[in-house]
N, C-alpha and C positions, 0 to 999 in steps of 0.2 A: 385497598380501599381507599379512595379520594380523599384528601386533606379535609379536615373534621375543624372548621372553626367554632369550636363549642368545650367547654371547660368541663362541663356536668356529666360528660359521657365518658365511660371506662373505654379507653382505648384499646385494650385488651378483648374487652366485650366484643368491640364492632369490627376487631380485625376479620375478613374474609367478608362483609357484606358488602354486596356489587354494587352500591349505592352511593351518594355523593352527599355531604352534607353542607347549611349554609344556613350563616345568621339571616333572618328574615324581621320584617316588621312584623309578622305574623308570627316570629318564634322561629323555632328549631327548625330547619326544612329538609326534609329527605327526598331525591331525587332520583328516583328505581329506576327512569322509563327507558326505553329500548335496552333491556339485559334478556331477553327472552326468558322471564323469569316463567314458570309454571304454577308458584304460588308465592304467598307473603313471605317473605325472609321472616322467619323466628327470630333470628338475634338481633331485630331492630332497637337503640338505643330508645328507651320505655319515656324520653320526657319529649319527642317530636309532636308540636302542632299541626305540621303541613305534612303530608304523604303523595306523593306523585308516583303512578303505579301504571302510568300510560305507554300504549304501544308495548306489551309486551303477550304471554301465550298464556293468562289466565283463563283459567274455563268454570270455576267453580271456588263460591265464598263459603268457609264453614264457620260455625261459632268458634272455635279459637283462632280465626286466622287475625283479628285484631283486639282477642283477648289483654295482651301487654302494651297496649298504647292507649290508656284511659284520657293523658290530655289531650287526644289528635282532634282538632276543631277542623279541618281540610282535610277531604282526602278525595284525591284523583283518580279516577279507574279507565280514563276513556280509553278505547279501540284496543280492548284486548278480545277475548273470545267465549266473557261469563255468560252463561247459560241457566245458571243456577244459582243460587244463594239461599242457605241456610237461614230459617227463622229469628232464629240470636246474632243470627254475624255481627251487627252491630250494637248491641245489647250492652259492651264493654265501653262505646264511647259516648257518656254522658256531656261530652263540650261539643260535640258534633256540631257546627252549622253550616257544612258545604259538604256535597256530595254530587260526583259528577261520574257517572255510567253512560257517558255517550260513546256511542257506536262498538256496542257489544250484542247479542246476539239475546234478550232478554225476551220472555214471551208474559212472564205476568210477576208477583212479587208478594213473598208472604202476607197473608192480615197481617197486621200491625207490628213489620218488620220494625218500622220507627218507632215505637213505642216507648223506650228508652231514651230517646232523643229528642228532649224535650226543648231543647235551643235552634235545632236544624231547623233553616230558612231557605236554604235554596237548594233544589234537586234537579239534577239534569240527566232525564233520560232519554234524550234525544237519539235517533238514529238505531233503534233498536227494532223490536218484532212485537211489539202488542197491538194485541189483537182490539182487544178490552181496557176501557180508562182503569186503570190500578186503584181505584177510589179506595178500596179497603187498605188495603197499605199504606194510604197515604191521612185517612181521616183521623187516626190519633195524632196527628201533628200538628197542635194550634200555632205553635210558631210559624208555619211556612210562609211568605212572602213570593218565593220566585219559584213557579214550576214550568218545567220545557220538556214537554214530550213529541217534539215535530219531529219530524221522518220517521214514523213509526207505522202501522196499520192500522189505528184505531179507522174505525165508522161508526160507533155511538159512544153517548158519554152518559156517565152514570157517579153523580156529585152526590147521591144518597149519602146521609150522615156527615156531610162535611163540617169540620170543627174550625178550623183557619177560618177566622174573619180580618187577619191582617196580610191577605196573601195582594200582594200588588201588580203582580205580572203572571197568567195564563199563556204559555205559546202552545200552540196546538197546531203550527203549520205543516204544509206537504202530510197530509195523511189521506183518508178517503171518507170524509166525510160529506155526504152528498144532502143531507138535509137534518134539520135540528126539529124541533118542539119546545115552544116555550116552557115548558114544563122541566126543562132540562136542566136551565140555569135557575131554577127556582131554590135550591139549595143553595144559590150564592149570590141571593137576595141579600143578607146582612155583612158580607163581603166588603174590602176596599181596595177593589181591584181597579188597578188604572190602567192599565193596556191588556187586552184581550186581542189576540192574534188567530186569525183563521185562512194565514196565507196558503195557495197554491192548494187547496182541495178541491172537490168537484161539488160543490153548491152550486144549484144552477137556480133556485128561486128564493126568496127570503118571505115569510109569512110574515104577515099582520101582525106586528107587538111584538114578535119573535123574541124581542131582547128586552122587553119592559120588567123584568125581575133584576136586570145588570144595572142597576139606578146608580151606582157610584163609578162605573165605568168612566173613564175620562177620555181614552182612545181605542179607536178598534180597528183593525187591520184584515182587509175583505180582500186582499190583491189576488191576483192570477187564479181566478176562480171561473166558474162559467155563466155568473148569473147574466140574465138577458134584462131584466127589467129593473130597473132602478126607480124605489119608492120611496118617501120618506116614512110610512104607515110601518115598514116594519123595526124601525127604529122609535116609536112615541113611547113614553116611558123612561127613556136614558136623558133623564132631567142635566146629569153632569158632565154627557160628550160635549167634547171640545174639536176631537181630530177623529175624523172620520176617511180613511181610503180605501174604497172601491176602484182602483185604478186595475189595467191591464184584466178587465173584462170582456163580455161579449155585449152590453147593451147595447141595446137599437133604440131602448125608449124609456124616456123620463118620466114617469107617471105622477103628475099633479095632484099634491094635497091641497084638497078642499079646506077653507078658512074654516076654522072651528071657534069661534069667537070665545069661547067659555070655557077653551080646552087648552089654553097658551101652555100651561104649566107642564103639561105632557110632552111639550114640543122638546126636541132635541139641542141642547145650548150651544152649535156647532159655531168655531169659529176660524176653522180650515178643513175644506171638502176638495178630495182628491180624485176626478172620474177623468182622468188622461187614459189614453191608449184604448177607448172603446169603440163603440161604431154607431154613434149617435147623429144622425142626416139631419136632425133641427132640435130646437131647443124648444117646445111648444112652450106657450105664454103661463106665466106664471107655474113656472112648470117648479122652482123651491122655493116655493112659498110658506114662509113659518119659518126660515132661516136668517132672523132679524138681527141677527147677532154676528152671522157671517164675516170673516173678516176677509177671508183669502180663498177663491174660488180657481181650479187648475181642471177648465178641461181642453189641454193641448192634445194635439195628434188622435181625435177622436172622428173623425171625416164629417166634423159641421159644415153644412152647404147654407143653411137657413136658419137665420135669427127672426124674429118679431120684434117689434117696439118694445112689445110688454114681456120678453122671456127671462127677465132676469126682476124681474118686478116683484117686490117684498124682499128684496136684500140693501136693506135701506142702510147696513153700515160697513158694505163691501167698501174695501180699498184696494184691491189687487185682482184683476181679473187678466187671467191668463188664457188665449186661445191661440196659441203659437201651433201651426202647423195641421191647420186644418183647410175645408176646399171654401172656404168665404170669398166672394168677390166684390159684394159691395155690401156697405153697413151705412146705417143711416145714426145721424146725431140723437137723435129720438131715444134708439137702443142703450143708449149710456147717462140716460139722464134717470135711473131708479134712483142711484145714491146722490149723496151730497157729501160723501166722504171718498168717493172714487178718485183715488188717484194714480195710478199707474194702471194703465191700459196697455196688454202686450200681445200683439199681432203679427208676429213674425209667422214667414213662411207660410201665406196665405194666398189668395190668385187676386189679390186687387191688380187693377190695371191701371188706375187711377186716382187723385187723393184733392179732394178738394176739401173746404170749410162746413158744406153741405154733410159731407161725410161725418166728419170729425169736428165738431166745435161744438159753442155753449155750454163746456163743462166746465164748468168753473172750479171744480173742485181737482182738477187733471193735473200731475205733476211729473207724468212721463209717460213718453208715449213711443211706442219700437214698432215699426212698420217696416223692418229689415226683411228682403229676400220676400220681397212682395209682386213682383212684375211691375212696378210702377214706374211708368213711363212720363207720368207729366203731374206737375203739380198747378192745378187749377186754379186761378186766382177769382177773387170776387169782391165786390166791393165793401170795404171795411176790414176786408180780411177774414183771419181765422178764429178769433176771439177766442182766445187759448191763451189770454194775460198771465196763468199763472205755470205752465209747462215751462217744467226747466230744463227735461233732457227730451231730444229729439233721435231717434236711429230712423233713417233711412237710408241706408249702405244696403249694398248687394242687392240694386235695384235696375233699374233699365231707364234711369234720368238721363237728357241729356242736352238741358237747359236749366239755370238758375240764374232768375229773376233778381233785380232790385226788390220788386214784393214778392217772392215768392215766400218768405218766412214774416210777411207783414201780419201784426197780429198777435205776435209771440213774444212781447216785448219783454218778456222775463226769463227768457232763454239764456242759458247758461250753457248748455253738451249740446254739440249738434253732431253727427256721424251721418257725411256724406259720403263715405269710400264705398268704393267699389260700385260705382256708376260708370255711364259711358259716356259722361260729359264731355262735351266740347267746345260748351262756352259758360265761363262765369263773369256776368256784367260787370262793371267798373260799381262799389258801393251795392253789389250783392246782398252782404249782411250789415246794409246801414241799419235796416230796421230792427237787428238785435244786439242792440249797443253792449249790453250788458253779458254776452258772451264769452267764456270764460275757457272752453276749449271746443275747439273746431279740428274737424278731423277729416282731411281733404286725400287719402292714402288714395293707389292704388287706382288712380283716374288716367288709364292709358291712351284716352283719347285726348286728350285735354290741350287744346291748344295754347295758344299767346294770351297770358292775362296780364294787365296792368297795375290797376291800384283794387280791387275787389274790396281789402280790409279797410275801406274808410270806417272811421267812427268807430273801430275795435279798440277803442282805449284801454279796454278791462281784460282784453285776453289775452292769457296766460299761458295757454298750450296751444302750438299748430303743429299739426302733424302732415306733412306733404311728402311720407315716404312712398316709394315708387309710381310718384309722379312725378313727368319729366316736363317742365318749366322753365323758360328762362329767367335766370334771375337778373335782377334789378334794384337800384337802389328806389327807386318807385314803389316796385312789388311791397318793400315793406313798411313804405310810410304810412304811418298813421300807430303802427304797433309798437305803442309806447310805453306798454306793462308786460309785453312778451317775456316772459323767463323759460318755458323750454320750445324747443324748434327741431322737430323731427325729419331728417330728409335723408333718410337712407334709401340706398338704392334708387335714387332719381337721375343717373346717367351725370355726375356732375363731374366736371375734370378742373382745373388748376384754371382755367381762365373765366370757369363759372363765378366765381367769387366776385367777380371786377366788370364795373357796369360799360356796357358797349359804347354809350352815348356820353360820357363824361369820362374822359383819361384820367387813369389812377383814382376813381374813385370803388372803395370797398364796396361792397353789396352788404354787408353785413353789418356796416358802421351805425346805419341807422335802428340797431338794436342796443341801445346802451344798456338795457336792464334785461339781457338774455342772461340767463345761469346755466343753461344746458344746452348742448348742441350737440347732436347724434345724425351721423355722417357715414354711416355704415356703409361697405358696399357701393362705393363711387370710383372714379378711378381720378386719384388725388398725389397722382406723383407729382415732383418739382413744382409745389406750392411755394407761392413768392412773398416776402417778408411784407406783412402788410395786411393776407390774406385776414385776419382775427381783428387788425386795429377797430378800436374803438369800444371790444369788448373788455371792459376793465371789471367787469359784474361777475363774467364768466365763472363756472365752477366746475362744471365737468364738460371735457370734451370727449368724444368717441368718432375716432378713425376707422374701426376694425374695418378688413378687408377689402382696404382699396387702393390695393396695385401700389403703394408706396415702397420705394427702392434707398430713400435717402432723401433728408433731410435738410434743411437749411438751417445753419445756426441759429438763426433769428426769429425762426416761424414761431415761435411762441412769445415773443417779443412782449414785454408790457401785462402779460396773462398775470397780474399780480395776484389774483383772486382765485387762480384756478387750482383747485382740492383734487382734481380725479382726471388721469389722462389716461386715454386707451386708444392702443396703434397696436392692436393685435392681430394675425393673419396678415402681414403684409410682407415683406423682404428687405428690411431692416437689416442692414449689417452690423452698424455701430450708432452710438448713442452718447454724447459727449457732456460734459457739464456745463459746456456752455450752450448749448441746445434745451435745458431747464435753468439757465442762469437765474432769471426773471422768475420763475415760479416759487416762490418764496414761502407761500400757503400751502403748496403740495403735499398731500395727505395720502395718496394712493396713486400707483404707475401699474399699467397691466398692459406690458409687451409679450404675451405669448405667440408661440409659433409664428418667431420669426427667421432670423440668421445671423445674430451677434451670437460672435466667438469667445466675447471679453468684456469686460467691466472695466474700466479705468478704474481707480481706486478714488479719485475726487468726485465720481459723475454725478451723487448724488448731495455732492458737499454743501450745495446749497439750499438744501431742501429740508430743514431742520426739523419739520412737523412730518416726514416721510414714515407713516405707521404700515402700509400695505403696499408689498411690490409681488407681482407676480409674473414671474420671466419664465416660465415652463415652454418647453418644445423648441429651443435656441437649439445655440452649439456651443454651450457653455462646457469648457472641458477644467476650468479653474476661477478659483474668484482669487482675488489678489490680496495678501493681506493688508489690514486698513481699511478696505473698501467699505465705504458708508453704506450700511443696507438698514430696510423698514426695523421696526422696533415690534412691529405686534403681529402681523402675518406677514410668512414667506412662503411662495411657490417656485422652487427651483425645481420640480419635477421634470423628467424627461430631458432630460441633457446629459450629456457625456462624458460626466465627470470623471478625471484620472484621479483616483484616491491616491497621492502620495503625501510623502512629507510636506509639502508647499500649501495641503489645504490642511493640515491638523487645526491651523489656526481657527479654520472657519466653523470647524466641530467643537473647538472650545470656545467660540463666539454663541454659539447658540445654545447652549449651554448657560453660558454665565447671561444674557441678557432672558432667557427663558422665551425666548421669539416661539410665535406659534408655527410650523412646519405645514403648510398644505402639501395631500397627499406625499406623506413618507413614505408610503409603499410603492410608490413611484419616483422616489427619488434616491439611485442605486449607482454604486459604482461603475464604471464602466471595465469593459476588458481590458483598457489599457494601462490600467490602476496596478497596485503591487500585488502579490500573487495571492496572498490570503484574501483580499477583498474584492476579488471579481467579481461585479454584478449583485453586490451585497448593498443594503442601505446604508445610506451617507450616515446615520444616526447609530449606525452599529459600529461605525469606522473609529478605528482607538488604536494609531500607528504607532504608542509610546513603546513597544517591543521594539518595533523596525527602526524608528527616526529617533529617541531619544529625546534629547532638549533639543539638540541638530544634529545634523548628519554631518556638517561640515566640521561639526567641531572633534566627533568620531575619527573621521578622516586627519582631521591636523596631526590631534591625539596621535593617532596609529605612524602615521608618518615620522612624528620627532621621536617617539618610541621605537622604530625602527630604526632610524637613523643614529640612534646613541647606542644602540647595539652594535652599528657596523662600525661605530667610528673606537667603541671600547674593543670590537675585536682586534680592527688594524692598529690600535695604538697597542694594544697585548703582544702581538706579533711584534711590533718596533719599537719595544719599551727600550731598550738599552740603546738604539739609536734618539731616541727620543730623549733620555737622562743624560745623555752624551751632550744632546747640541742646548738643553736647559743650563748642562754645566757651565760651559763656554757662555752661556748668555749672562748668568751669574757671574762668570769673571769677567764681562765686558762692563754691565753696570755696577758690579759690588766689589772687585778685585780677588786678588787672591787671598784666602785668609791662614794667618801662620798660625799654624799649630807648634809649642814650643815644648818642649819636654823641661818639667825643672832639673835637671841635671846638666851638667856641663861635661866639655869633652873631656877631660881629664877623668871625670868618674868612671866612665866608659874602658872596657878593655883593647879595644880596638877604636882608632879611626876609623878608615874607611874599609867596606866590606865591599870585593867586588865579585861577581854572580854571573853568570857565561855558561853557555856551551861549547864542549870541550874542541868541537870545530872549530871557535874564534879566540880560543885562547892564546894563539901566535899574535893575532892582533892586538888583542888586550896588553900582553905583556911587553910588544915591542913598540906600542902607542900610546893607550889608554896610561898605562901606570909610571911610563915614563914623564908624563906628562903632568899628572898628578902629583906626583915627586915636585916637579920644577915649580908647578905653580901652589903646593901647598907644602912648603918644607918642613913645618912643625907637625905636618900628617907623615908621621915615621914607621906607624903600626898599621900597614895597612895589608891585609886578609883577601891574598888574589886566587882563587878557583879551589880546587877539592885539595889541592898539593898542600894549603896552609892549614889546611880546618886542624882543630887541637887533636892530639891523640889520646886513642886510649876511651875513645866513646864509638857510639853504632854513628854509621854515616846521619841518618835525621836526626838523631840528636846532636852531633856535631853541627849537623848544617846550623840547628834551631840555636844551638847555643850563640854560634856567631853572630847570627842576626838579632839577637835579643845584645849581647855585649859591642855591639859596632855603633858607635856615633854617629855613622850614614853609611847606607847600603846602596851600592849602584847595580842594578841590573842590567845587562846589556841582553838585549832580545835581536834575533834574526829570525828568516825565515827557515834557517834548519835549526832553530832554537824552537820555534814554534810545534814544529812536525815530533819535534823529541819527550815523548810521555812524560821522562823523566826529569827533564829540566820544568815542565811545565808542571809538575808538582812540587821542587824547588821553590818556583815564583809564585806560587799559589798560598807555601807554607810562608812565602818570606811576607807576604802583604799580610798574611793574618798576623802575622808576629809584629809588624812595624806601624806605625800612625801616618807615618809619609814612606812614600817608595819612591824614586828616580827610576824612571826607564828610558834605558838610551837606546835609539832604533840604528842598530848597528847601517840597514839598509832598507830599501821599501819590501816592507812583508805583506803588501797584498792589503785584500778587502778581508780578509779574515782579522788582520790584525789590527786594524779602526777601531775606532773608541769603543762600538758597540761589540763586537767579535773581541777585543782584547778582556772587556768588562764580561762577558759571557765567561771566557776565561776562567777570572781571577773569580768568578762567580761572588763579587761582594760590590755594594752599591755603597759603602759607607766608608771607603778611603777613597784620597785624593789623589791621582795619578799623574805627573808631569810627564810628556813627551817633547823628547832635543832628540834632533838628527846630527846623528855621529859620522854619514855617510861624509868620507872624503875629509873631516876636519883629523887634525894631528892631535888635536887636544879636547878637553871636555871643560866649559865654562859652567863651575857651579855657584 
């Protein structure tokens, strides 16, 4: 079972239930959809209030299906195969207020099946197979407010015994109703129905007074039937009816309602009538008489080709008349004088060829006139002009106008919005818009045939928005003269180049410098490569600049100079490879930058250093592989998606920065590591990039640490292998700086049994006795107790004990070492024994004894590092100096 966010349920009891539980505003919700269940789970927790069993394989509901769920309030059984429900299936649910049985196979319901569900408000039986209205099942529910029986097979109604007076919505769409009788609705006379819908049935006619018992209905929908004649007689008595939709029928005739002087109270109080999508060739006189409160009338796309001067007579409150998409070729101003409140006249896509004040004029209340797509070729002039003093919106786009003169709009003094786009204009006279000096929005886009214009905007001091997109005109300083209040200028796809922004008559005069109030400039889809510094000179109030898709390969570093008020810069879909801090140096107010789909490979760390207010940065679809540590970035929203980032240790700071500043990453699912990343992170989202285990603090720290450790180990190994040589050299270095340390025994010479002990190898005995011993005797006459070799050892002892005794009882011991002595094992033992017994050892080298007997070799032989060894050479000497 999925996780349960509920403490009141016993987890052990819920184990194995194929449902997901969650806490909602309606209480504990059990979602058991799409589980192929064939029965309601028996071990659901007993405190759920919402149960969703949609899209399963349930075929029937028994009396015990919900017996253990008394708190249940919402039950959804959509899209099963339920065909049978036992009469007591819902009796254990006293709190039930909504049940949905949409898209099942029900043909009927047991009588009074909801008798115990006195709080039931919504019953949805849409898309079943009911042939007759299940009134017996629903009569016992006084609290019912919404009943939906759409997409069934109903052909008749039976509201006999209906008890619910609070029902506000009755939907019977997409059934087989072909006709009704007024008595069918009699049981509903006292109900408070707000909406009743018979959309997409087979109704062909509506008898007079058919709905007279539905006095409380406010909205009725009869869309998509086969009604041929429309008459208000069918709706007499519906005093509360406000909205009536009879669209998409086959109405060919609107039957007039004859005046009923003393019976106005029975007329519907309609405010909105929709008759669109029918086949009404003509609107007869007084066709809709009686609808004096109607505010909006839609009859568009109904093939109307004829209107009478009094077709709309009686519609005194009408404000919006929509006749879009009909076949009208001519109208007169008298046709629209029926209402003093008419504000919007919508006539697009009709067949007018010309327009003159005789057709539309003298309608004092009119504020909006839409004549787009009407094949108009000429705006006829008349003395006195249009007499449309209150019109503020005029749309004549998508026509066939070829010329606009000075007086084309004379008589529309309060016009604020004018759309002349998508025409075939070749000429716009100088001062063509001078008569509409209050104009604030002017659209002149997609005028493909327009030639040179010079000063058409004279007197447009209040114009705030000018759209000249996809209109190719030669720009000049004079063209924009007079637009002293222009805030937005659109010139998208207008064929502009870098030279277009410089006046051809006045050298080095930027054409935009006349627009000092301009705040937004849109130049998308032009050819703006190699823009010169000064192009935007004089635009000190510019806040938005768009230059997307303009074939820009590089930007001069001074191109945005002095644009200190610029908030948003967009240069998407170009070929820019580099953006530096110099480009943005003067943009101290910059809030957002969008440079999507360019060729930027890297950002300098200081590129946005001069833009302290930067909050939005969009740099997706570029060639960024990394972001240098310390790079200044936006603080609120950042889009770096679809870049080939190499997720390595250098990028770790970026992930840490995102977490630290809590910036919102746009398209995080598209912000991924490239295949050039560290192995564990290839093609993974950057937000999941955690190189802690791979990178640690710093990779170079690990590298240096490892190198130091390895080096130390190698030094230790080498030092160990050459420790004797090192000790020897250190000893001599110590002698150089500290001198020789003399250790003196506390005893005097005469306290010893022997003065001198001479130890040597047998092969050296001749030299010792012939040379060394006489020399000692000569120089040290007082030293007459000399032990020379093994022959002078004391008698009566073992050899080793005798040697030890001599060394211990000798004031001085002299060891004579030669190569032959070194090779003799017994001599080396004697040497070691001597060294162990003496505090000071004197070694005399009889000859060069080679590498082995140098300092390290001799120390190795002696096996000690606690003695002082003194080396003297006796080679060629006739005596020894002590």
